[in-house]
Steps between C-alpha positions, in 0.01 A plus 500: 500500500702687239539455126743224406692754286531831681457835323806727520485803728522741206188359331226764492133512409429598141411866458126532464285810458369636829137603530572873487717446192202381299342772291222681684254396228589134559438534873174687442377236255576222747313683774206560268487134394501391865236765583683616808777735606834326549634589845830314474697278262769284657749331263503123547854432377393164357624320193810519285385743232461878474121475523369734771269354764330661798268437790230766476297635790178663379277758664208255487692264729617247244857373485604379157803374311585655163777429253565651160654409168718785382458683168856403402454128572582248230220365284544159666470649849190696403348185350559301819354779712191512280465122539520535877221757491296279269549204731379703797190602308406169340646215705257528787570143603833627636328749732540287817875476441597862434418849632166643389528687171373860510565652157760593242577856394657633180631856497777692324658182363497327839298188580417433864355196674324544834404232750425481869781522752529179700462604863736351758688326223755238601819473294598154369846513658583324718333205333313256725307180438178687583567758227600236248188296570275805461672591173470150357134486601446824309651354186291190539200735499623673186544171317151385597353808325651404164445133434582534129648746250150607395437637851765769447446802271632472146744787559694287751781371281608140502861463604702333229863416442642784292789743472289808437570656837261665739555534872213275592562206270721252680496281191690753294810278499758778544736396777859447597467124455375546143799719416743259662355227282639669188788335309841542662611709202230761563653807675171557684550174690845610618362841600216352705729251673756762596237743629312228687805365683623853578176568690620269779760573765720222365458463122700176494269338755202625300642351180547165673147502643335594171697227323296260714170690489471634146425173318190435711392867498520515120330165448203587720461851361463361149189313613317809628233468233431139601373560855200275561367648827151649497450856377322795656549874549863601546604810695870478402631753753445333835736643763469673833441845345179373341357321802330616819320333788223611733394342827132449572376356829230292331654415163861476614788613282406617151743535209475775240677474165583833333610613154320263266660670201671202337197276466548194284341160468750220539648225720451591866831339592678799342332742742541282807865415436575869452311585819671233709843599367430862594373403846828316553697805381308710754613292796220245476525123550687250290318501163443126507321539835290786364405297193392217729285743701344627175407145401358422844296822507363490145502132412704587189806287431728603216713241321859539616620548145255788444634671812855465373412621150328808641784567744769477233315738265415761764847491654664534160305815430581650840866411440502751214542758777843353571632575153314808379597862557262710707460868582484677836124515458480124440727400789227389743327302228830333409564419864163329545555303178840384630331408826250288310772348282715384790192361677416302187855366473502397865170318450643335188796372700258345752288344225790349308726404791771747397760665726400832659490797263804731531447838663363774277707819497345822636299703252748720307440872482366593156695753298224619267174689545195560288322836468279567801134568427407860582146534636276745318523758778876528461511502123593824325214672321 
């Protein structure tokens, strides 16, 4: 099955450094750290950022996955990457649920993470009940490893309601719904409304639908800090790009969860609602059916109000993509955020008994670009 919001034909993969564009010293240092000659490095094309990632084939027969944080990355991005490395090193309880960590490598301002390549990996799409069950069983295993906050390292931050920002913190409170809750005299409210409605094929239909939906979206979002569901480790970036499956004749289907870079401690309902919304956006089942399967598989039942609070907050943050400008380099990221936003709105309509959500307009072509990072090899002396 296809995405519920199709990418335009012009949408292209972000430009990422190729292996031979990396400085020769960087490549030599990676080879030295892995203690083997690198025979080939195949770009993976994963993700929605300019981070390079490769499947490496080594002379000693190993096949590995490597990804790197660039020297020009933001401080926040570098911090998250360092946390992902730290999690791979210290959170050994997660070992059954992710690829085996090999090492991390720092060289020439780059920071690389290396783990095993999952052989005969099965992609999540198309989603099936077998894949969903295996994934939910994996998360049940994760939760059983951390029965209380004290079981997690102190460096795992506790998710709290705040407006301080940070890509991983879904409690940051910055969303379209928050801005639409401003006084009518505030020009920001008018701006957000106009931009939001214009993102749909028929702005008048969108305005009429949001007139019905916004009161409940705003009211539930304001209660994000009051979620009562049990807390555990949060991944906060659960979507098909960060999931893989592997079939084993004896053990059956096994789920792997990748990219544990946004680790927090907080209400599990936030993670699961985000995951189920994304599964729906990726052509998966009706989210209410998937939530029921999660409960049946794990024995975890979330209060309906907690589900709605989490859904309103997450969808409001994804809806920022409908009103914010984006560059050519950010186009794929903006598309996937719009995909997640419309999935959340469709789920909200089901939850609240609202009319169907109007059709979202195709992703507009961006008119601005940001400077492209020049790998060391191509930089002038």
